[in-house]
TIRO-2110 file (N, C-alpha, C; in Angstrom, 1 decimal):
// TIRO-2110
7.4, 171.4, 71.5, N, 1, A
8.3, 171.0, 70.4, CA, 1, A
8.7, 172.6, 69.8, C, 1, A
7.9, 173.4, 69.3, N, 2, A
8.4, 174.6, 68.9, CA, 2, A
9.4, 175.2, 69.6, C, 2, A
9.7, 175.3, 70.9, N, 3, A
10.7, 175.9, 72.0, CA, 3, A
12.0, 174.9, 71.3, C, 3, A
11.9, 173.6, 71.2, N, 4, A
13.0, 172.6, 71.1, CA, 4, A
13.7, 173.2, 69.5, C, 4, A
12.9, 173.3, 68.5, N, 5, A
13.2, 173.6, 67.1, CA, 5, A
13.7, 175.3, 67.3, C, 5, A
13.4, 176.2, 68.0, N, 6, A
13.8, 177.2, 68.2, CA, 6, A
15.4, 177.5, 68.8, C, 6, A
15.4, 176.2, 69.9, N, 7, A
16.7, 176.2, 70.3, CA, 7, A
17.7, 175.5, 69.6, C, 7, A
17.2, 174.5, 68.6, N, 8, A
18.2, 174.1, 67.4, CA, 8, A
18.7, 175.3, 66.5, C, 8, A
18.2, 176.3, 66.6, N, 9, A
18.7, 177.5, 65.9, CA, 9, A
19.7, 177.9, 66.3, C, 9, A
19.7, 178.0, 67.8, N, 10, A
21.1, 178.5, 68.3, CA, 10, A
22.2, 177.9, 68.4, C, 10, A
22.2, 176.8, 67.5, N, 11, A
23.4, 176.0, 67.7, CA, 11, A
24.3, 176.0, 66.7, C, 11, A
25.6, 176.4, 67.3, N, 12, A
26.8, 176.5, 66.4, CA, 12, A
26.8, 175.8, 65.2, C, 12, A
26.5, 176.2, 64.1, N, 13, A
26.8, 175.2, 62.8, CA, 13, A
28.0, 174.5, 62.8, C, 13, A
28.0, 173.0, 62.6, N, 14, A
28.9, 171.9, 62.4, CA, 14, A
28.7, 171.3, 61.4, C, 14, A
30.2, 171.1, 60.6, N, 15, A
29.9, 170.4, 59.3, CA, 15, A
29.6, 168.9, 59.8, C, 15, A
29.8, 168.4, 60.7, N, 16, A
30.0, 167.0, 61.2, CA, 16, A
28.8, 166.4, 62.2, C, 16, A
28.0, 167.5, 62.6, N, 17, A
26.8, 167.3, 63.3, CA, 17, A
25.7, 168.1, 63.3, C, 17, A
24.6, 167.4, 63.6, N, 18, A
23.1, 168.0, 63.7, CA, 18, A
23.0, 169.3, 64.6, C, 18, A
22.4, 170.2, 64.4, N, 19, A
21.8, 171.1, 65.1, CA, 19, A
20.7, 170.8, 65.8, C, 19, A
20.6, 170.7, 67.4, N, 20, A
19.1, 170.1, 67.8, CA, 20, A
19.1, 170.9, 68.9, C, 20, A
17.7, 170.7, 69.3, N, 21, A
17.4, 171.4, 70.8, CA, 21, A
16.3, 170.4, 71.3, C, 21, A
16.6, 170.5, 72.7, N, 22, A
15.7, 169.4, 73.5, CA, 22, A
15.2, 170.2, 74.8, C, 22, A
14.2, 169.9, 75.2, N, 23, A
13.1, 170.5, 76.4, CA, 23, A
13.0, 169.4, 77.2, C, 23, A
12.9, 169.3, 78.6, N, 24, A
12.4, 168.4, 79.6, CA, 24, A
11.1, 169.3, 80.2, C, 24, A
9.9, 168.8, 79.9, N, 25, A
8.9, 169.3, 80.4, CA, 25, A
8.4, 168.5, 81.6, C, 25, A
8.0, 169.0, 83.0, N, 26, A
7.3, 168.3, 83.9, CA, 26, A
6.1, 167.9, 83.7, C, 26, A
5.4, 167.1, 84.6, N, 27, A
4.1, 166.6, 84.6, CA, 27, A
3.1, 167.8, 84.3, C, 27, A
3.5, 168.7, 85.2, N, 28, A
2.5, 170.0, 85.2, CA, 28, A
2.7, 171.0, 83.9, C, 28, A
3.6, 170.3, 83.0, N, 29, A
3.6, 171.4, 81.9, CA, 29, A
4.8, 172.4, 82.2, C, 29, A
5.5, 172.5, 83.4, N, 30, A
6.5, 173.2, 83.2, CA, 30, A
7.5, 173.1, 82.9, C, 30, A
8.7, 173.8, 82.3, N, 31, A
10.0, 173.3, 81.6, CA, 31, A
10.7, 173.2, 82.9, C, 31, A
11.2, 172.0, 82.7, N, 32, A
12.4, 171.7, 83.9, CA, 32, A
14.0, 171.9, 83.4, C, 32, A
14.3, 171.7, 82.4, N, 33, A
15.5, 172.2, 81.7, CA, 33, A
15.5, 172.2, 80.2, C, 33, A
16.3, 172.6, 79.5, N, 34, A
16.5, 172.7, 78.3, CA, 34, A
18.0, 172.8, 77.8, C, 34, A
18.1, 172.6, 76.8, N, 35, A
19.6, 172.4, 76.0, CA, 35, A
19.6, 172.6, 74.6, C, 35, A
21.2, 172.7, 73.8, N, 36, A
20.8, 172.8, 72.6, CA, 36, A
22.5, 172.0, 72.2, C, 36, A
22.4, 171.3, 71.2, N, 37, A
23.9, 170.6, 70.7, CA, 37, A
24.9, 171.9, 70.8, C, 37, A
25.8, 171.4, 71.2, N, 38, A
27.3, 172.2, 71.2, CA, 38, A
27.0, 173.4, 72.0, C, 38, A
26.0, 173.4, 73.3, N, 39, A
25.8, 174.8, 73.9, CA, 39, A
27.1, 174.8, 74.8, C, 39, A
27.6, 174.0, 75.5, N, 40, A
28.9, 174.3, 76.4, CA, 40, A
30.1, 173.4, 75.9, C, 40, A
30.1, 172.6, 75.1, N, 41, A
31.3, 171.7, 74.2, CA, 41, A
30.7, 171.2, 73.0, C, 41, A
31.9, 171.0, 72.1, N, 42, A
32.0, 171.1, 70.7, CA, 42, A
31.0, 169.7, 70.5, C, 42, A
31.2, 168.9, 71.5, N, 43, A
30.7, 167.3, 71.4, CA, 43, A
29.3, 167.0, 72.0, C, 43, A
29.0, 168.1, 72.5, N, 44, A
27.5, 167.8, 73.5, CA, 44, A
26.4, 167.9, 72.7, C, 44, A
25.6, 166.9, 73.0, N, 45, A
24.3, 166.8, 72.3, CA, 45, A
23.4, 167.6, 72.8, C, 45, A
22.0, 167.7, 72.4, N, 46, A
21.0, 168.5, 72.9, CA, 46, A
20.6, 168.1, 74.3, C, 46, A
20.2, 166.6, 74.4, N, 47, A
19.5, 165.8, 75.2, CA, 47, A
20.6, 165.9, 76.5, C, 47, A
21.8, 165.7, 76.2, N, 48, A
22.9, 166.1, 77.4, CA, 48, A
23.0, 167.0, 77.6, C, 48, A
23.0, 168.3, 77.3, N, 49, A
23.1, 169.6, 77.7, CA, 49, A
21.8, 170.1, 78.9, C, 49, A
20.4, 169.2, 78.4, N, 50, A
19.4, 169.6, 78.9, CA, 50, A
19.7, 168.8, 80.4, C, 50, A
20.0, 167.3, 80.2, N, 51, A
20.1, 166.8, 81.3, CA, 51, A
21.3, 167.3, 82.6, C, 51, A
22.4, 167.9, 82.1, N, 52, A
23.4, 168.7, 82.9, CA, 52, A
22.7, 169.5, 83.5, C, 52, A
21.6, 170.1, 83.4, N, 53, A
21.1, 171.5, 84.4, CA, 53, A
20.0, 170.6, 85.3, C, 53, A
20.1, 169.1, 85.3, N, 54, A
19.4, 168.7, 86.2, CA, 54, A
20.2, 167.8, 87.5, C, 54, A
19.6, 168.0, 88.5, N, 55, A
20.3, 166.9, 89.6, CA, 55, A
20.0, 165.4, 89.2, C, 55, A
21.1, 164.8, 89.3, N, 56, A
20.9, 163.3, 89.1, CA, 56, A
19.4, 162.8, 90.1, C, 56, A
19.0, 162.1, 89.0, N, 57, A
18.0, 161.1, 89.9, CA, 57, A
16.8, 162.1, 90.2, C, 57, A
16.6, 163.2, 89.8, N, 58, A
15.6, 164.1, 89.6, CA, 58, A
14.2, 163.5, 89.7, C, 58, A
13.4, 163.5, 90.6, N, 59, A
12.3, 162.6, 90.8, CA, 59, A
11.1, 163.1, 89.8, C, 59, A
11.3, 164.5, 89.3, N, 60, A
10.4, 164.7, 88.4, CA, 60, A
10.6, 164.1, 86.9, C, 60, A
11.5, 163.7, 86.7, N, 61, A
11.7, 163.0, 85.3, CA, 61, A
11.0, 161.6, 85.6, C, 61, A
10.6, 161.1, 86.2, N, 62, A
9.8, 159.8, 86.3, CA, 62, A
8.2, 160.3, 85.5, C, 62, A
7.9, 161.3, 85.5, N, 63, A
6.5, 161.5, 84.9, CA, 63, A
7.0, 162.7, 83.8, C, 63, A
8.4, 163.1, 83.5, N, 64, A
8.4, 164.0, 82.5, CA, 64, A
8.2, 163.6, 81.2, C, 64, A
8.3, 164.6, 80.2, N, 65, A
8.5, 164.3, 78.6, CA, 65, A
9.6, 165.4, 78.0, C, 65, A
10.2, 164.3, 77.6, N, 66, A
11.4, 165.1, 76.5, CA, 66, A
11.1, 165.4, 75.4, C, 66, A
11.2, 167.0, 75.0, N, 67, A
10.9, 167.2, 73.5, CA, 67, A
12.6, 167.1, 73.0, C, 67, A
12.4, 166.5, 71.4, N, 68, A
13.6, 166.9, 70.9, CA, 68, A
13.3, 167.0, 69.4, C, 68, A
14.0, 168.1, 68.8, N, 69, A
14.2, 168.3, 67.7, CA, 69, A
14.4, 167.1, 66.6, C, 69, A
15.1, 166.5, 67.1, N, 70, A
15.9, 165.1, 66.5, CA, 70, A
15.5, 163.9, 67.0, C, 70, A
15.5, 162.6, 66.6, N, 71, A
15.4, 161.4, 67.0, CA, 71, A
16.8, 161.6, 68.1, C, 71, A
16.5, 160.9, 69.5, N, 72, A
17.9, 160.6, 70.4, CA, 72, A
18.7, 159.5, 69.7, C, 72, A
19.8, 160.1, 69.7, N, 73, A
21.0, 159.4, 68.9, CA, 73, A
20.8, 158.0, 69.7, C, 73, A
21.1, 156.8, 68.8, N, 74, A
21.6, 155.4, 69.2, CA, 74, A
23.0, 155.0, 69.6, C, 74, A
23.7, 155.7, 69.0, N, 75, A
25.1, 155.3, 69.2, CA, 75, A
26.1, 156.7, 69.0, C, 75, A
27.3, 156.5, 69.9, N, 76, A
28.1, 157.5, 69.9, CA, 76, A
29.5, 157.2, 70.3, C, 76, A
30.6, 158.1, 70.1, N, 77, A
31.9, 157.4, 70.4, CA, 77, A
31.9, 157.0, 71.7, C, 77, A
33.0, 156.0, 72.0, N, 78, A
32.9, 154.9, 73.1, CA, 78, A
32.7, 155.8, 74.5, C, 78, A
33.6, 157.2, 74.6, N, 79, A
33.5, 157.8, 75.6, CA, 79, A
31.9, 158.9, 76.1, C, 79, A
31.1, 158.8, 75.4, N, 80, A
30.0, 159.3, 75.3, CA, 80, A
28.9, 158.2, 75.3, C, 80, A
27.7, 158.9, 76.1, N, 81, A
26.6, 158.2, 76.4, CA, 81, A
25.8, 158.2, 75.5, C, 81, A
25.0, 157.3, 74.6, N, 82, A
23.9, 157.7, 73.8, CA, 82, A
22.5, 158.3, 74.2, C, 82, A
22.0, 159.5, 73.5, N, 83, A
21.2, 160.1, 74.5, CA, 83, A
19.5, 159.3, 74.4, C, 83, A
19.6, 158.2, 73.7, N, 84, A
18.4, 157.3, 74.0, CA, 84, A
18.9, 156.7, 75.3, C, 84, A
19.9, 156.2, 75.4, N, 85, A
20.7, 155.5, 76.9, CA, 85, A
20.0, 156.5, 78.0, C, 85, A
20.5, 157.5, 77.7, N, 86, A
20.5, 158.7, 78.9, CA, 86, A
18.7, 158.8, 79.0, C, 86, A
17.8, 158.8, 78.1, N, 87, A
16.8, 159.0, 78.6, CA, 87, A
16.2, 158.0, 79.4, C, 87, A
16.4, 156.7, 78.7, N, 88, A
16.3, 155.5, 79.8, CA, 88, A
16.6, 155.2, 81.1, C, 88, A
17.6, 155.6, 81.1, N, 89, A
18.6, 155.9, 82.7, CA, 89, A
17.7, 157.0, 83.2, C, 89, A
17.5, 158.2, 82.7, N, 90, A
16.6, 159.0, 83.7, CA, 90, A
15.3, 158.5, 84.2, C, 90, A
15.0, 157.6, 83.3, N, 91, A
13.3, 157.2, 83.5, CA, 91, A
12.5, 157.9, 82.8, C, 91, A
12.7, 158.7, 81.7, N, 92, A
11.7, 159.7, 81.5, CA, 92, A
10.6, 158.5, 80.6, C, 92, A
9.5, 158.8, 80.9, N, 93, A
8.7, 157.9, 80.3, CA, 93, A
7.8, 158.3, 79.0, C, 93, A
8.0, 159.4, 78.2, N, 94, A
7.7, 159.8, 77.1, CA, 94, A
8.3, 160.9, 76.5, C, 94, A
8.8, 160.5, 75.2, N, 95, A
9.6, 161.4, 74.3, CA, 95, A
9.0, 161.9, 73.1, C, 95, A
8.9, 162.8, 72.9, N, 96, A
8.1, 163.5, 71.5, CA, 96, A
9.6, 164.1, 70.6, C, 96, A
9.4, 163.7, 69.3, N, 97, A
10.4, 163.7, 68.6, CA, 97, A
9.6, 165.1, 67.2, C, 97, A
10.4, 165.7, 66.6, N, 98, A
9.9, 166.1, 65.2, CA, 98, A
10.5, 165.7, 63.9, C, 98, A
11.3, 165.1, 63.9, N, 99, A
12.4, 164.4, 62.7, CA, 99, A
12.9, 163.0, 63.0, C, 99, A
13.2, 162.2, 62.6, N, 100, A
13.8, 161.1, 62.3, CA, 100, A
15.4, 161.3, 62.1, C, 100, A
16.4, 160.7, 62.4, N, 101, A
17.8, 161.2, 62.2, CA, 101, A
17.7, 160.3, 60.9, C, 101, A
18.3, 161.2, 59.8, N, 102, A
18.5, 160.6, 58.5, CA, 102, A
19.8, 160.1, 58.5, C, 102, A
20.2, 159.2, 57.5, N, 103, A
21.4, 158.3, 57.7, CA, 103, A
22.5, 159.2, 57.0, C, 103, A
23.0, 160.5, 57.4, N, 104, A
23.9, 161.2, 57.0, CA, 104, A
25.2, 160.7, 58.1, C, 104, A
25.3, 160.7, 59.2, N, 105, A
26.5, 160.3, 60.0, CA, 105, A
26.5, 158.9, 60.3, C, 105, A
25.0, 158.2, 60.6, N, 106, A
24.9, 157.0, 61.3, CA, 106, A
24.0, 156.3, 60.3, C, 106, A
24.4, 155.4, 60.0, N, 107, A
23.6, 154.2, 58.9, CA, 107, A
22.3, 154.1, 59.5, C, 107, A
22.0, 153.8, 60.6, N, 108, A
20.8, 153.5, 61.0, CA, 108, A
20.5, 153.8, 62.3, C, 108, A
20.1, 154.7, 62.7, N, 109, A
19.5, 155.6, 64.2, CA, 109, A
18.4, 154.5, 64.3, C, 109, A
18.7, 154.0, 65.7, N, 110, A
17.7, 153.2, 66.4, CA, 110, A
16.9, 153.7, 67.5, C, 110, A
17.1, 155.1, 67.8, N, 111, A
16.8, 155.5, 68.8, CA, 111, A
15.5, 155.4, 69.4, C, 111, A
14.4, 155.6, 68.3, N, 112, A
13.2, 155.6, 68.7, CA, 112, A
12.7, 154.2, 69.0, C, 112, A
13.4, 153.1, 68.1, N, 113, A
13.2, 151.6, 68.6, CA, 113, A
13.8, 151.2, 69.8, C, 113, A
14.9, 152.1, 70.1, N, 114, A
15.6, 151.5, 71.5, CA, 114, A
14.0, 151.9, 72.8, C, 114, A
14.0, 153.3, 72.4, N, 115, A
12.8, 153.9, 73.5, CA, 115, A
11.7, 153.1, 73.6, C, 115, A
11.1, 153.0, 72.4, N, 116, A
10.2, 152.3, 72.6, CA, 116, A
9.8, 150.6, 73.0, C, 116, A
11.1, 149.9, 72.5, N, 117, A
10.9, 148.6, 73.1, CA, 117, A
11.2, 148.4, 74.7, C, 117, A
11.9, 149.5, 75.2, N, 118, A
11.8, 149.9, 76.9, CA, 118, A
10.4, 150.2, 77.2, C, 118, A
9.8, 150.3, 76.3, N, 119, A
8.5, 151.0, 77.0, CA, 119, A
8.0, 152.4, 77.0, C, 119, A
8.9, 153.0, 76.4, N, 120, A
8.7, 154.7, 76.7, CA, 120, A
7.9, 155.1, 75.4, C, 120, A
6.8, 155.8, 75.5, N, 121, A
5.9, 156.1, 74.9, CA, 121, A
6.3, 157.2, 73.8, C, 121, A
6.5, 156.8, 72.7, N, 122, A
7.4, 157.6, 71.6, CA, 122, A
6.2, 158.0, 70.6, C, 122, A
6.2, 159.7, 70.6, N, 123, A
5.5, 160.2, 69.8, CA, 123, A
6.3, 161.3, 68.5, C, 123, A
6.0, 161.2, 67.3, N, 124, A
6.7, 161.9, 66.0, CA, 124, A
5.8, 162.6, 65.4, C, 124, A
6.0, 163.9, 65.3, N, 125, A
5.5, 164.9, 64.9, CA, 125, A
5.9, 165.4, 63.6, C, 125, A
5.7, 164.6, 62.6, N, 126, A
6.2, 164.8, 61.0, CA, 126, A
5.8, 165.9, 60.6, C, 126, A
5.0, 166.9, 61.2, N, 127, A
4.2, 167.9, 60.2, CA, 127, A
5.2, 169.1, 61.1, C, 127, A
6.0, 168.4, 61.9, N, 128, A
7.1, 169.9, 62.3, CA, 128, A
8.5, 169.7, 62.1, C, 128, A
8.8, 168.7, 61.4, N, 129, A
10.0, 168.4, 60.8, CA, 129, A
10.8, 169.0, 59.9, C, 129, A
10.2, 169.9, 59.0, N, 130, A
10.7, 171.0, 57.9, CA, 130, A
11.4, 172.1, 59.3, C, 130, A
11.1, 172.1, 60.5, N, 131, A
11.5, 173.4, 61.2, CA, 131, A
12.8, 172.7, 61.8, C, 131, A
13.0, 171.7, 62.2, N, 132, A
14.3, 170.7, 62.7, CA, 132, A
15.1, 170.9, 61.2, C, 132, A
14.6, 170.4, 60.1, N, 133, A
15.5, 170.3, 59.2, CA, 133, A
15.7, 171.5, 58.7, C, 133, A
15.1, 172.5, 59.0, N, 134, A
15.6, 174.2, 58.6, CA, 134, A
16.7, 174.6, 59.5, C, 134, A
16.8, 173.9, 60.7, N, 135, A
18.1, 174.2, 61.6, CA, 135, A
19.2, 173.7, 61.0, C, 135, A
19.1, 172.7, 60.1, N, 136, A
20.1, 172.0, 59.8, CA, 136, A
20.6, 171.9, 58.1, C, 136, A
20.1, 173.1, 57.9, N, 137, A
20.6, 173.9, 56.5, CA, 137, A
21.7, 173.5, 56.0, C, 137, A
22.8, 174.0, 57.1, N, 138, A
24.3, 173.8, 57.1, CA, 138, A
24.8, 172.6, 56.4, C, 138, A
23.9, 171.5, 56.8, N, 139, A
24.5, 169.8, 56.0, CA, 139, A
23.8, 169.9, 54.9, C, 139, A
23.2, 170.6, 54.0, N, 140, A
23.0, 170.5, 52.8, CA, 140, A
21.4, 169.6, 52.8, C, 140, A
20.6, 169.3, 53.8, N, 141, A
19.8, 168.1, 53.9, CA, 141, A
18.6, 169.0, 53.3, C, 141, A
17.6, 168.3, 52.6, N, 142, A
16.6, 168.9, 52.0, CA, 142, A
15.1, 168.2, 52.8, C, 142, A
END
C-alpha cells in the first residue's frame, strides 16, 4: 500500500480529480503492474493505468491483489469503464484500499460495496488514509 500511496504523489494535480496510485501484486508477492491517475492521459484512473500494462486475460489476475490508495470508482462518464467494474472483469479476488472516496465529485461512491457484493475480498486500511489524503491536498480535503 505504501507503494500505491507513493505513486499517488506522482500524479499531476488536477482540480477536478483525485490523485491515486494502484499496484497489482501477484499471488507470490511480485508486482505485476502499477499506475497512477493521469499517468498517460488526463482522464486516466490509477487502476486503468495499471491494467493497461498487462495483457488482457492475464491468468495471474485470478489470484492477484490490487492495492489502491483510494476506493475504486463506481461510476464514470459514459465512455469510460468504472474501476470497480474493471476489477470485476479482470477477476481479481482481493482489493486493498487506504481511503474511501469522499463525496467531492460523486455523491455516493459504492465501489467497495459493488466489489464485496460480487464476492471480492475488500480490505480497508484506514490507518494509511492520511497518506492517501496528503496526495490530494490540492483538493482542499482534510
